[in-house]
Structure formats: C-alpha cells, structure tokens
Biopython code that builds the backbone (N, CA, C, O; Angstrom):
import numpy as np
from Bio.PDB.StructureBuilder import StructureBuilder

atoms = [
    (1, "MET", "N", (25.080, 90.220, -14.999)),
    (1, "MET", "CA", (25.532, 88.855, -15.197)),
    (1, "MET", "C", (25.621, 88.161, -13.832)),
    (1, "MET", "O", (26.065, 88.755, -12.850)),
    (2, "MET", "N", (25.204, 86.930, -13.791)),
    (2, "MET", "CA", (25.163, 86.179, -12.547)),
    (2, "MET", "C", (26.476, 85.435, -12.342)),
    (2, "MET", "O", (27.012, 84.837, -13.275)),
    (3, "GLY", "N", (26.988, 85.477, -11.118)),
    (3, "GLY", "CA", (28.217, 84.775, -10.782)),
    (3, "GLY", "C", (27.992, 83.298, -10.535)),
    (3, "GLY", "O", (26.857, 82.832, -10.434)),
    (4, "ALA", "N", (29.087, 82.572, -10.439)),
    (4, "ALA", "CA", (29.020, 81.120, -10.251)),
    (4, "ALA", "C", (28.311, 80.745, -8.949)),
    (4, "ALA", "O", (27.554, 79.775, -8.919)),
    (5, "SER", "N", (28.545, 81.500, -7.874)),
    (5, "SER", "CA", (27.907, 81.143, -6.598)),
    (5, "SER", "C", (26.388, 81.323, -6.669)),
    (5, "SER", "O", (25.644, 80.536, -6.085)),
    (6, "GLN", "N", (25.923, 82.362, -7.387)),
    (6, "GLN", "CA", (24.481, 82.561, -7.538)),
    (6, "GLN", "C", (23.868, 81.444, -8.388)),
    (6, "GLN", "O", (22.766, 80.976, -8.100)),
    (7, "ARG", "N", (24.587, 81.016, -9.438)),
    (7, "ARG", "CA", (24.084, 79.920, -10.270)),
    (7, "ARG", "C", (23.992, 78.625, -9.465)),
    (7, "ARG", "O", (23.025, 77.874, -9.594)),
    (8, "ARG", "N", (25.009, 78.368, -8.629)),
    (8, "ARG", "CA", (24.981, 77.161, -7.786)),
    (8, "ARG", "C", (23.825, 77.211, -6.793)),
    (8, "ARG", "O", (23.136, 76.214, -6.579)),
    (9, "LYS", "N", (23.620, 78.375, -6.195)),
    (9, "LYS", "CA", (22.520, 78.531, -5.236)),
    (9, "LYS", "C", (21.180, 78.308, -5.928)),
    (9, "LYS", "O", (20.304, 77.643, -5.376)),
    (10, "GLY", "N", (21.010, 78.854, -7.126)),
    (10, "GLY", "CA", (19.774, 78.676, -7.875)),
    (10, "GLY", "C", (19.542, 77.219, -8.260)),
    (10, "GLY", "O", (18.428, 76.708, -8.140)),
    (11, "ALA", "N", (20.593, 76.557, -8.721)),
    (11, "ALA", "CA", (20.479, 75.149, -9.105)),
    (11, "ALA", "C", (20.143, 74.283, -7.898)),
    (11, "ALA", "O", (19.344, 73.353, -8.005)),
    (12, "ALA", "N", (20.748, 74.584, -6.746)),
    (12, "ALA", "CA", (20.456, 73.824, -5.527)),
    (12, "ALA", "C", (18.992, 74.009, -5.121)),
    (12, "ALA", "O", (18.341, 73.050, -4.708)),
    (13, "ALA", "N", (18.473, 75.230, -5.236)),
    (13, "ALA", "CA", (17.072, 75.491, -4.902)),
    (13, "ALA", "C", (16.150, 74.724, -5.843)),
    (13, "ALA", "O", (15.152, 74.153, -5.405)),
    (14, "GLU", "N", (16.479, 74.707, -7.137)),
    (14, "GLU", "CA", (15.664, 73.978, -8.108)),
    (14, "GLU", "C", (15.663, 72.483, -7.807)),
    (14, "GLU", "O", (14.617, 71.838, -7.881)),
    (15, "ARG", "N", (16.831, 71.923, -7.466)),
    (15, "ARG", "CA", (16.915, 70.501, -7.123)),
    (15, "ARG", "C", (16.091, 70.188, -5.879)),
    (15, "ARG", "O", (15.410, 69.164, -5.824)),
    (16, "GLU", "N", (16.152, 71.064, -4.887)),
    (16, "GLU", "CA", (15.412, 70.856, -3.643)),
    (16, "GLU", "C", (13.907, 70.819, -3.893)),
    (16, "GLU", "O", (13.222, 69.921, -3.404)),
    (17, "VAL", "N", (13.384, 71.790, -4.653)),
    (17, "VAL", "CA", (11.955, 71.848, -4.934)),
    (17, "VAL", "C", (11.538, 70.666, -5.810)),
    (17, "VAL", "O", (10.489, 70.064, -5.582)),
    (18, "ALA", "N", (12.354, 70.334, -6.810)),
    (18, "ALA", "CA", (12.041, 69.197, -7.685)),
    (18, "ALA", "C", (11.916, 67.915, -6.869)),
    (18, "ALA", "O", (10.995, 67.128, -7.090)),
    (19, "ALA", "N", (12.826, 67.701, -5.937)),
    (19, "ALA", "CA", (12.780, 66.499, -5.099)),
    (19, "ALA", "C", (11.535, 66.494, -4.222)),
    (19, "ALA", "O", (10.907, 65.448, -4.053)),
    (20, "MET", "N", (11.165, 67.645, -3.660)),
    (20, "MET", "CA", (9.978, 67.736, -2.810)),
    (20, "MET", "C", (8.709, 67.403, -3.577)),
    (20, "MET", "O", (7.778, 66.814, -3.027)),
    (21, "MET", "N", (8.674, 67.787, -4.870)),
    (21, "MET", "CA", (7.473, 67.602, -5.675)),
    (21, "MET", "C", (7.508, 66.321, -6.497)),
    (21, "MET", "O", (6.535, 65.999, -7.179)),
    (22, "GLY", "N", (8.608, 65.591, -6.443)),
    (22, "GLY", "CA", (8.725, 64.368, -7.228)),
    (22, "GLY", "C", (8.856, 64.639, -8.713)),
    (22, "GLY", "O", (8.428, 63.823, -9.529)),
    (23, "LEU", "N", (9.438, 65.767, -9.078)),
    (23, "LEU", "CA", (9.621, 66.163, -10.471)),
    (23, "LEU", "C", (11.110, 66.227, -10.797)),
    (23, "LEU", "O", (11.955, 66.043, -9.922)),
    (24, "ALA", "N", (11.419, 66.487, -12.049)),
    (24, "ALA", "CA", (12.812, 66.635, -12.471)),
    (24, "ALA", "C", (13.122, 68.105, -12.707)),
    (24, "ALA", "O", (12.259, 68.883, -13.111)),
    (25, "ARG", "N", (14.356, 68.462, -12.451)),
    (25, "ARG", "CA", (14.819, 69.829, -12.691)),
    (25, "ARG", "C", (15.127, 69.988, -14.172)),
    (25, "ARG", "O", (15.667, 69.080, -14.803)),
    (26, "ASN", "N", (14.784, 71.135, -14.718)),
    (26, "ASN", "CA", (15.072, 71.447, -16.101)),
    (26, "ASN", "C", (16.336, 72.309, -16.139)),
    (26, "ASN", "O", (16.256, 73.531, -16.014)),
    (27, "ALA", "N", (17.491, 71.684, -16.311)),
    (27, "ALA", "CA", (18.763, 72.411, -16.359)),
    (27, "ALA", "C", (19.009, 72.830, -17.805)),
    (27, "ALA", "O", (19.764, 72.175, -18.523)),
    (28, "ARG", "N", (18.381, 73.908, -18.227)),
    (28, "ARG", "CA", (18.314, 74.262, -19.628)),
    (28, "ARG", "C", (19.318, 75.306, -20.080)),
    (28, "ARG", "O", (19.453, 75.531, -21.283)),
    (29, "ASN", "N", (20.018, 75.942, -19.178)),
    (29, "ASN", "CA", (21.025, 76.955, -19.533)),
    (29, "ASN", "C", (20.499, 78.038, -20.455)),
    (29, "ASN", "O", (21.101, 78.326, -21.490)),
    (30, "GLY", "N", (19.377, 78.641, -20.083)),
    (30, "GLY", "CA", (18.892, 79.800, -20.812)),
    (30, "GLY", "C", (17.777, 79.553, -21.803)),
    (30, "GLY", "O", (17.250, 80.520, -22.352)),
    (31, "LEU", "N", (17.387, 78.331, -22.064)),
    (31, "LEU", "CA", (16.261, 78.089, -22.955)),
    (31, "LEU", "C", (14.982, 78.578, -22.296)),
    (31, "LEU", "O", (14.904, 78.661, -21.070)),
    (32, "GLN", "N", (13.993, 78.898, -23.094)),
    (32, "GLN", "CA", (12.730, 79.383, -22.543)),
    (32, "GLN", "C", (11.860, 78.213, -22.115)),
    (32, "GLN", "O", (11.088, 77.671, -22.905)),
    (33, "ALA", "N", (11.995, 77.843, -20.876)),
    (33, "ALA", "CA", (11.213, 76.749, -20.294)),
    (33, "ALA", "C", (11.176, 76.964, -18.791)),
    (33, "ALA", "O", (11.960, 77.747, -18.254)),
    (34, "GLY", "N", (10.277, 76.280, -18.114)),
    (34, "GLY", "CA", (10.194, 76.406, -16.664)),
    (34, "GLY", "C", (11.360, 75.719, -15.982)),
    (34, "GLY", "O", (12.129, 75.000, -16.621)),
    (35, "ASP", "N", (11.490, 75.942, -14.683)),
    (35, "ASP", "CA", (12.579, 75.349, -13.908)),
    (35, "ASP", "C", (12.371, 73.867, -13.651)),
    (35, "ASP", "O", (13.331, 73.157, -13.352)),
    (36, "LEU", "N", (11.133, 73.381, -13.762)),
    (36, "LEU", "CA", (10.818, 71.985, -13.478)),
    (36, "LEU", "C", (10.114, 71.362, -14.674)),
    (36, "LEU", "O", (9.293, 72.011, -15.322)),
    (37, "PHE", "N", (10.432, 70.098, -14.969)),
    (37, "PHE", "CA", (9.707, 69.363, -15.995)),
    (37, "PHE", "C", (8.365, 68.943, -15.425)),
    (37, "PHE", "O", (8.301, 68.337, -14.356)),
    (38, "VAL", "N", (7.296, 69.263, -16.136)),
    (38, "VAL", "CA", (5.954, 68.864, -15.729)),
    (38, "VAL", "C", (5.276, 68.179, -16.913)),
    (38, "VAL", "O", (5.664, 68.418, -18.057)),
    (39, "PRO", "N", (4.274, 67.336, -16.670)),
    (39, "PRO", "CA", (3.561, 66.698, -17.783)),
    (39, "PRO", "C", (2.943, 67.754, -18.697)),
    (39, "PRO", "O", (2.589, 68.840, -18.237)),
    (40, "ASP", "N", (2.811, 67.445, -19.980)),
    (40, "ASP", "CA", (2.241, 68.395, -20.938)),
    (40, "ASP", "C", (0.851, 68.856, -20.540)),
    (40, "ASP", "O", (0.458, 69.983, -20.841)),
    (41, "CYS", "N", (0.105, 67.995, -19.866)),
    (41, "CYS", "CA", (-1.264, 68.364, -19.494)),
    (41, "CYS", "C", (-1.309, 69.301, -18.282)),
    (41, "CYS", "O", (-2.361, 69.859, -17.971)),
    (42, "CYS", "N", (-0.182, 69.472, -17.604)),
    (42, "CYS", "CA", (-0.142, 70.368, -16.440)),
    (42, "CYS", "C", (-0.198, 71.816, -16.922)),
    (42, "CYS", "O", (0.613, 72.210, -17.760)),
    (43, "PRO", "N", (-1.123, 72.607, -16.418)),
    (43, "PRO", "CA", (-1.255, 73.982, -16.892)),
    (43, "PRO", "C", (-0.289, 74.963, -16.223)),
    (43, "PRO", "O", (-0.405, 76.171, -16.429)),
    (44, "TYR", "N", (0.653, 74.470, -15.434)),
    (44, "TYR", "CA", (1.529, 75.359, -14.681)),
    (44, "TYR", "C", (2.961, 75.320, -15.198)),
    (44, "TYR", "O", (3.438, 74.289, -15.675)),
    (45, "SER", "N", (3.628, 76.442, -15.097)),
    (45, "SER", "CA", (5.047, 76.554, -15.375)),
    (45, "SER", "C", (5.664, 77.138, -14.114)),
    (45, "SER", "O", (5.121, 78.082, -13.540)),
    (46, "PHE", "N", (6.785, 76.590, -13.679)),
    (46, "PHE", "CA", (7.341, 76.985, -12.391)),
    (46, "PHE", "C", (8.667, 77.708, -12.540)),
    (46, "PHE", "O", (9.526, 77.297, -13.320)),
    (47, "GLU", "N", (8.825, 78.767, -11.800)),
    (47, "GLU", "CA", (10.096, 79.475, -11.672)),
    (47, "GLU", "C", (10.446, 79.430, -10.196)),
    (47, "GLU", "O", (9.673, 79.888, -9.355)),
    (48, "VAL", "N", (11.592, 78.888, -9.884)),
    (48, "VAL", "CA", (12.017, 78.728, -8.497)),
    (48, "VAL", "C", (12.947, 79.882, -8.137)),
    (48, "VAL", "O", (13.912, 80.143, -8.855)),
    (49, "LYS", "N", (12.672, 80.568, -7.049)),
    (49, "LYS", "CA", (13.518, 81.663, -6.564)),
    (49, "LYS", "C", (13.814, 81.448, -5.091)),
    (49, "LYS", "O", (12.937, 81.061, -4.318)),
    (50, "ARG", "N", (15.050, 81.700, -4.714)),
    (50, "ARG", "CA", (15.429, 81.648, -3.295)),
    (50, "ARG", "C", (16.294, 82.868, -3.026)),
    (50, "ARG", "O", (17.328, 83.062, -3.665)),
    (51, "ARG", "N", (15.866, 83.686, -2.079)),
    (51, "ARG", "CA", (16.596, 84.911, -1.738)),
    (51, "ARG", "C", (16.714, 85.025, -0.235)),
    (51, "ARG", "O", (15.978, 84.388, 0.519)),
    (52, "GLY", "N", (17.647, 85.842, 0.179)),
    (52, "GLY", "CA", (17.903, 85.996, 1.603)),
    (52, "GLY", "C", (16.727, 86.533, 2.399)),
    (52, "GLY", "O", (16.233, 85.848, 3.294)),
    (53, "ARG", "N", (16.265, 87.742, 2.097)),
    (53, "ARG", "CA", (15.216, 88.350, 2.895)),
    (53, "ARG", "C", (14.142, 89.035, 2.059)),
    (53, "ARG", "O", (13.272, 89.703, 2.618)),
    (54, "ALA", "N", (14.176, 88.894, 0.766)),
    (54, "ALA", "CA", (13.258, 89.630, -0.101)),
    (54, "ALA", "C", (11.798, 89.251, 0.094)),
    (54, "ALA", "O", (10.906, 90.043, -0.210)),
    (55, "TYR", "N", (11.550, 88.066, 0.590)),
    (55, "TYR", "CA", (10.172, 87.600, 0.677)),
    (55, "TYR", "C", (9.612, 87.645, 2.094)),
    (55, "TYR", "O", (8.615, 86.980, 2.376)),
    (56, "GLY", "N", (10.214, 88.393, 2.969)),
    (56, "GLY", "CA", (9.762, 88.463, 4.355)),
    (56, "GLY", "C", (8.316, 88.877, 4.498)),
    (56, "GLY", "O", (7.605, 88.340, 5.348)),
    (57, "THR", "N", (7.859, 89.822, 3.687)),
    (57, "THR", "CA", (6.476, 90.277, 3.807)),
    (57, "THR", "C", (5.490, 89.202, 3.365)),
    (57, "THR", "O", (4.363, 89.160, 3.857)),
    (58, "VAL", "N", (5.900, 88.335, 2.444)),
    (58, "VAL", "CA", (5.028, 87.238, 2.025)),
    (58, "VAL", "C", (4.816, 86.271, 3.184)),
    (58, "VAL", "O", (3.694, 85.843, 3.452)),
    (59, "TYR", "N", (5.902, 85.933, 3.864)),
    (59, "TYR", "CA", (5.779, 85.027, 5.015)),
    (59, "TYR", "C", (4.934, 85.651, 6.115)),
    (59, "TYR", "O", (4.133, 84.966, 6.750)),
    (60, "ALA", "N", (5.107, 86.935, 6.339)),
    (60, "ALA", "CA", (4.302, 87.616, 7.353)),
    (60, "ALA", "C", (2.822, 87.579, 6.974)),
    (60, "ALA", "O", (1.968, 87.379, 7.837)),
    (61, "ALA", "N", (2.517, 87.767, 5.700)),
    (61, "ALA", "CA", (1.128, 87.735, 5.249)),
    (61, "ALA", "C", (0.544, 86.327, 5.406)),
    (61, "ALA", "O", (-0.607, 86.177, 5.817)),
    (62, "LEU", "N", (1.333, 85.291, 5.079)),
    (62, "LEU", "CA", (0.858, 83.917, 5.268)),
    (62, "LEU", "C", (0.607, 83.624, 6.747)),
    (62, "LEU", "O", (-0.394, 83.002, 7.104)),
    (63, "ASP", "N", (1.521, 84.074, 7.597)),
    (63, "ASP", "CA", (1.336, 83.887, 9.042)),
    (63, "ASP", "C", (0.062, 84.581, 9.524)),
    (63, "ASP", "O", (-0.679, 84.042, 10.346)),
    (64, "GLN", "N", (-0.179, 85.782, 9.001)),
    (64, "GLN", "CA", (-1.366, 86.530, 9.403)),
    (64, "GLN", "C", (-2.634, 85.814, 8.929)),
    (64, "GLN", "O", (-3.604, 85.709, 9.680)),
    (65, "ALA", "N", (-2.629, 85.324, 7.698)),
    (65, "ALA", "CA", (-3.789, 84.605, 7.177)),
    (65, "ALA", "C", (-4.037, 83.325, 7.976)),
    (65, "ALA", "O", (-5.185, 82.969, 8.238)),
    (66, "GLN", "N", (-2.963, 82.636, 8.363)),
    (66, "GLN", "CA", (-3.106, 81.417, 9.167)),
    (66, "GLN", "C", (-3.698, 81.736, 10.533)),
    (66, "GLN", "O", (-4.442, 80.933, 11.097)),
    (67, "GLY", "N", (-3.370, 82.897, 11.057)),
    (67, "GLY", "CA", (-3.882, 83.297, 12.358)),
    (67, "GLY", "C", (-5.381, 83.519, 12.387)),
    (67, "GLY", "O", (-6.014, 83.368, 13.432)),
    (68, "TYR", "N", (-5.957, 83.879, 11.236)),
    (68, "TYR", "CA", (-7.395, 84.110, 11.192)),
    (68, "TYR", "C", (-8.175, 82.818, 11.385)),
    (68, "TYR", "O", (-9.131, 82.780, 12.159)),
    (69, "ARG", "N", (-7.778, 81.769, 10.693)),
    (69, "ARG", "CA", (-8.475, 80.486, 10.752)),
    (69, "ARG", "C", (-7.458, 79.369, 10.672)),
    (69, "ARG", "O", (-6.888, 79.127, 9.608)),
    (70, "LYS", "N", (-7.223, 78.691, 11.765)),
    (70, "LYS", "CA", (-6.241, 77.602, 11.805)),
    (70, "LYS", "C", (-6.665, 76.412, 10.951)),
    (70, "LYS", "O", (-5.822, 75.612, 10.544)),
    (71, "ASP", "N", (-7.971, 76.286, 10.674)),
    (71, "ASP", "CA", (-8.475, 75.138, 9.918)),
    (71, "ASP", "C", (-8.472, 75.367, 8.405)),
    (71, "ASP", "O", (-8.915, 74.496, 7.656)),
    (72, "LYS", "N", (-7.983, 76.514, 7.943)),
    (72, "LYS", "CA", (-7.973, 76.849, 6.519)),
    (72, "LYS", "C", (-6.545, 76.938, 5.988)),
    (72, "LYS", "O", (-5.608, 77.166, 6.752)),
    (73, "ILE", "N", (-6.384, 76.757, 4.689)),
    (73, "ILE", "CA", (-5.077, 76.913, 4.037)),
    (73, "ILE", "C", (-4.823, 78.402, 3.835)),
    (73, "ILE", "O", (-5.621, 79.074, 3.181)),
    (74, "PRO", "N", (-3.729, 78.933, 4.381)),
    (74, "PRO", "CA", (-3.458, 80.362, 4.212)),
    (74, "PRO", "C", (-2.953, 80.670, 2.803)),
    (74, "PRO", "O", (-2.143, 79.930, 2.245)),
    (75, "VAL", "N", (-3.441, 81.762, 2.246)),
    (75, "VAL", "CA", (-3.018, 82.240, 0.930)),
    (75, "VAL", "C", (-2.746, 83.733, 1.066)),
    (75, "VAL", "O", (-3.578, 84.477, 1.586)),
    (76, "ALA", "N", (-1.578, 84.170, 0.597)),
    (76, "ALA", "CA", (-1.249, 85.591, 0.594)),
    (76, "ALA", "C", (-1.515, 86.136, -0.800)),
    (76, "ALA", "O", (-1.003, 85.592, -1.778)),
    (77, "LEU", "N", (-2.291, 87.181, -0.911)),
    (77, "LEU", "CA", (-2.535, 87.856, -2.179)),
    (77, "LEU", "C", (-1.639, 89.081, -2.211)),
    (77, "LEU", "O", (-1.796, 89.988, -1.394)),
    (78, "ILE", "N", (-0.702, 89.115, -3.148)),
    (78, "ILE", "CA", (0.320, 90.167, -3.155)),
    (78, "ILE", "C", (0.430, 90.796, -4.543)),
    (78, "ILE", "O", (0.071, 90.177, -5.545)),
    (79, "ARG", "N", (0.928, 92.029, -4.589)),
    (79, "ARG", "CA", (1.108, 92.710, -5.863)),
    (79, "ARG", "C", (2.137, 93.816, -5.719)),
    (79, "ARG", "O", (2.089, 94.589, -4.762)),
    (80, "ASP", "N", (3.049, 93.897, -6.644)),
    (80, "ASP", "CA", (3.949, 95.039, -6.739)),
    (80, "ASP", "C", (3.231, 96.135, -7.516)),
    (80, "ASP", "O", (2.261, 95.858, -8.222)),
    (81, "ASP", "N", (3.691, 97.364, -7.397)),
    (81, "ASP", "CA", (3.113, 98.455, -8.177)),
    (81, "ASP", "C", (3.189, 98.132, -9.664)),
    (81, "ASP", "O", (4.212, 97.657, -10.156)),
    (82, "ARG", "N", (2.115, 98.389, -10.358)),
    (82, "ARG", "CA", (2.024, 98.195, -11.801)),
    (82, "ARG", "C", (2.260, 96.752, -12.242)),
    (82, "ARG", "O", (2.718, 96.514, -13.359)),
    (83, "ARG", "N", (1.959, 95.807, -11.390)),
    (83, "ARG", "CA", (2.074, 94.374, -11.715)),
    (83, "ARG", "C", (0.773, 93.688, -11.352)),
    (83, "ARG", "O", (-0.076, 94.272, -10.679)),
    (84, "GLU", "N", (0.613, 92.449, -11.797)),
    (84, "GLU", "CA", (-0.606, 91.701, -11.526)),
    (84, "GLU", "C", (-0.579, 91.120, -10.110)),
    (84, "GLU", "O", (0.475, 91.019, -9.483)),
    (85, "TRP", "N", (-1.744, 90.748, -9.632)),
    (85, "TRP", "CA", (-1.860, 90.117, -8.319)),
    (85, "TRP", "C", (-1.360, 88.685, -8.387)),
    (85, "TRP", "O", (-1.525, 88.003, -9.399)),
    (86, "LEU", "N", (-0.754, 88.244, -7.310)),
    (86, "LEU", "CA", (-0.269, 86.876, -7.190)),
    (86, "LEU", "C", (-0.903, 86.225, -5.970)),
    (86, "LEU", "O", (-1.134, 86.881, -4.955)),
    (87, "ALA", "N", (-1.178, 84.945, -6.075)),
    (87, "ALA", "CA", (-1.643, 84.156, -4.943)),
    (87, "ALA", "C", (-0.488, 83.261, -4.526)),
    (87, "ALA", "O", (-0.011, 82.451, -5.321)),
    (88, "VAL", "N", (-0.036, 83.399, -3.287)),
    (88, "VAL", "CA", (1.100, 82.635, -2.784)),
    (88, "VAL", "C", (0.622, 81.728, -1.657)),
    (88, "VAL", "O", (-0.076, 82.168, -0.744)),
    (89, "PHE", "N", (1.003, 80.467, -1.733)),
    (89, "PHE", "CA", (0.644, 79.510, -0.694)),
    (89, "PHE", "C", (1.825, 78.595, -0.452)),
    (89, "PHE", "O", (2.773, 78.575, -1.236)),
    (90, "ARG", "N", (1.771, 77.834, 0.633)),
    (90, "ARG", "CA", (2.862, 76.920, 0.971)),
    (90, "ARG", "C", (2.851, 75.724, 0.019)),
    (90, "ARG", "O", (1.785, 75.224, -0.339)),
    (91, "LEU", "N", (4.020, 75.272, -0.385)),
    (91, "LEU", "CA", (4.133, 74.134, -1.282)),
    (91, "LEU", "C", (3.463, 72.898, -0.682)),
    (91, "LEU", "O", (2.830, 72.128, -1.404)),
    (92, "GLU", "N", (3.596, 72.702, 0.627)),
    (92, "GLU", "CA", (2.986, 71.527, 1.250)),
    (92, "GLU", "C", (1.466, 71.540, 1.105)),
    (92, "GLU", "O", (0.843, 70.479, 1.091)),
    (93, "ASP", "N", (0.861, 72.720, 0.998)),
    (93, "ASP", "CA", (-0.586, 72.804, 0.816)),
    (93, "ASP", "C", (-0.995, 72.506, -0.625)),
    (93, "ASP", "O", (-2.168, 72.242, -0.888)),
    (94, "ALA", "N", (-0.057, 72.544, -1.553)),
    (94, "ALA", "CA", (-0.363, 72.322, -2.962)),
    (94, "ALA", "C", (-0.007, 70.923, -3.428)),
    (94, "ALA", "O", (-0.307, 70.566, -4.567)),
    (95, "LYS", "N", (0.621, 70.121, -2.584)),
    (95, "LYS", "CA", (1.084, 68.795, -3.005)),
    (95, "LYS", "C", (-0.023, 67.943, -3.601)),
    (95, "LYS", "O", (0.225, 67.162, -4.520)),
    (96, "VAL", "N", (-1.219, 68.078, -3.101)),
    (96, "VAL", "CA", (-2.324, 67.236, -3.554)),
    (96, "VAL", "C", (-2.554, 67.384, -5.058)),
    (96, "VAL", "O", (-2.806, 66.390, -5.740)),
    (97, "TRP", "N", (-2.474, 68.592, -5.579)),
    (97, "TRP", "CA", (-2.771, 68.780, -6.993)),
    (97, "TRP", "C", (-1.563, 69.125, -7.849)),
    (97, "TRP", "O", (-1.716, 69.297, -9.059)),
    (98, "LEU", "N", (-0.379, 69.233, -7.282)),
    (98, "LEU", "CA", (0.816, 69.519, -8.076)),
    (98, "LEU", "C", (1.741, 68.312, -8.234)),
    (98, "LEU", "O", (2.722, 68.387, -8.974)),
    (99, "THR", "N", (1.454, 67.227, -7.570)),
    (99, "THR", "CA", (2.333, 66.061, -7.637)),
    (99, "THR", "C", (2.130, 65.310, -8.950)),
    (99, "THR", "O", (1.083, 65.444, -9.582)),
    (100, "PRO", "N", (3.125, 64.519, -9.367)),
    (100, "PRO", "CA", (3.000, 63.782, -10.630)),
    (100, "PRO", "C", (1.759, 62.902, -10.700)),
    (100, "PRO", "O", (1.237, 62.688, -11.795)),
    (101, "GLY", "N", (1.270, 62.388, -9.591)),
    (101, "GLY", "CA", (0.056, 61.577, -9.601)),
    (101, "GLY", "C", (-1.143, 62.331, -10.142)),
    (101, "GLY", "O", (-2.077, 61.721, -10.664)),
    (102, "ALA", "N", (-1.127, 63.641, -10.024)),
    (102, "ALA", "CA", (-2.226, 64.450, -10.545)),
    (102, "ALA", "C", (-2.289, 64.369, -12.062)),
    (102, "ALA", "O", (-3.344, 64.606, -12.649)),
    (103, "ALA", "N", (-1.179, 64.041, -12.701)),
    (103, "ALA", "CA", (-1.147, 63.928, -14.159)),
    (103, "ALA", "C", (-1.979, 62.752, -14.639)),
    (103, "ALA", "O", (-2.373, 62.711, -15.804)),
    (104, "GLU", "N", (-2.249, 61.809, -13.772)),
    (104, "GLU", "CA", (-3.027, 60.641, -14.155)),
    (104, "GLU", "C", (-4.521, 60.851, -13.915)),
    (104, "GLU", "O", (-5.315, 59.927, -14.094)),
    (105, "SER", "N", (-4.900, 62.046, -13.516)),
    (105, "SER", "CA", (-6.321, 62.321, -13.303)),
    (105, "SER", "C", (-7.030, 62.393, -14.650)),
    (105, "SER", "O", (-6.386, 62.484, -15.695)),
    (106, "LYS", "N", (-8.338, 62.351, -14.620)),
    (106, "LYS", "CA", (-9.099, 62.359, -15.871)),
    (106, "LYS", "C", (-8.900, 63.659, -16.640)),
    (106, "LYS", "O", (-9.006, 63.656, -17.866)),
    (107, "ASP", "N", (-8.615, 64.768, -15.965)),
    (107, "ASP", "CA", (-8.394, 66.035, -16.648)),
    (107, "ASP", "C", (-7.198, 65.968, -17.581)),
    (107, "ASP", "O", (-7.219, 66.577, -18.651)),
    (108, "CYS", "N", (-6.157, 65.243, -17.202)),
    (108, "CYS", "CA", (-4.969, 65.155, -18.030)),
    (108, "CYS", "C", (-5.126, 64.130, -19.141)),
    (108, "CYS", "O", (-4.409, 64.188, -20.140)),
    (109, "ALA", "N", (-6.045, 63.201, -18.982)),
    (109, "ALA", "CA", (-6.220, 62.156, -19.979)),
    (109, "ALA", "C", (-6.994, 62.670, -21.200)),
    (109, "ALA", "O", (-6.984, 62.027, -22.250)),
    (110, "GLU", "N", (-7.643, 63.785, -21.075)),
    (110, "GLU", "CA", (-8.473, 64.298, -22.177)),
    (110, "GLU", "C", (-7.639, 64.929, -23.255)),
    (110, "GLU", "O", (-8.179, 65.409, -24.251)),
]
sb = StructureBuilder()
sb.init_structure("model")
sb.init_model(0)
sb.init_chain("A")
sb.init_seg("    ")
for serial, (resi, resn, name, xyz) in enumerate(atoms, 1):
    if name == "N":
        sb.init_residue(resn, " ", resi, " ")
    sb.init_atom(name, np.array(xyz, "f"), 0.0, 1.0, " ", f" {name:<3s}", serial, name[0])
structure = sb.get_structure()
C-alpha cells in the first residue's frame, strides 16, 4: 500500500509532465487509464514514474548514445530479464509529435 507522501510525489510528477506537454493530468484514483489525458486518436498511453535512483542506468545509456553522435537524438534501448525491450528518449526530443498540436494532423482526422 502506498503512503500519502508517495501519492503526493506521484501526483506532483504527473502535474509536472502534463504541464510540460500541454496536456491534462488524469487524477483517476485507480481507474484503468493513463496518467495523462490524450486525444482519442493518439496511439500512446502514458505512465509517469519518478524515483530516486532507479533509472540511473537509463541516463547513463542516453549519455553514452549522445556521445556517439551529437547531431542525433539519443535513444536508450533497455530490457529487464524476461520483459520486452523499451525505447527511452528525452521528453524534449518527443515534443514535436507528442504535443496536442499533433492531434490536428491529418493522421488524427481520419
């Protein structure tokens, strides 16, 4: 069971990411939905996590990928044992196609 301080920390992280992306936070209290409201045509569902040091290796991998080519967007490909591969990138690199304006593209109008 999660304590009040962990719930506050999680809610603050969700608000921060929602504001950065120009989206609304989905304060659903346990319903099965993503952490952020996105247009129906958006194929993504978001779960926001913020932890003290659990993601250190992801940041190291992104730094290493950035070191190879400064002119490219770094992407870390990561996987836990017996889990699927994940592609992790910086939110600022995804703003172009994750912002609400992307919902007005022709792909969403279909």
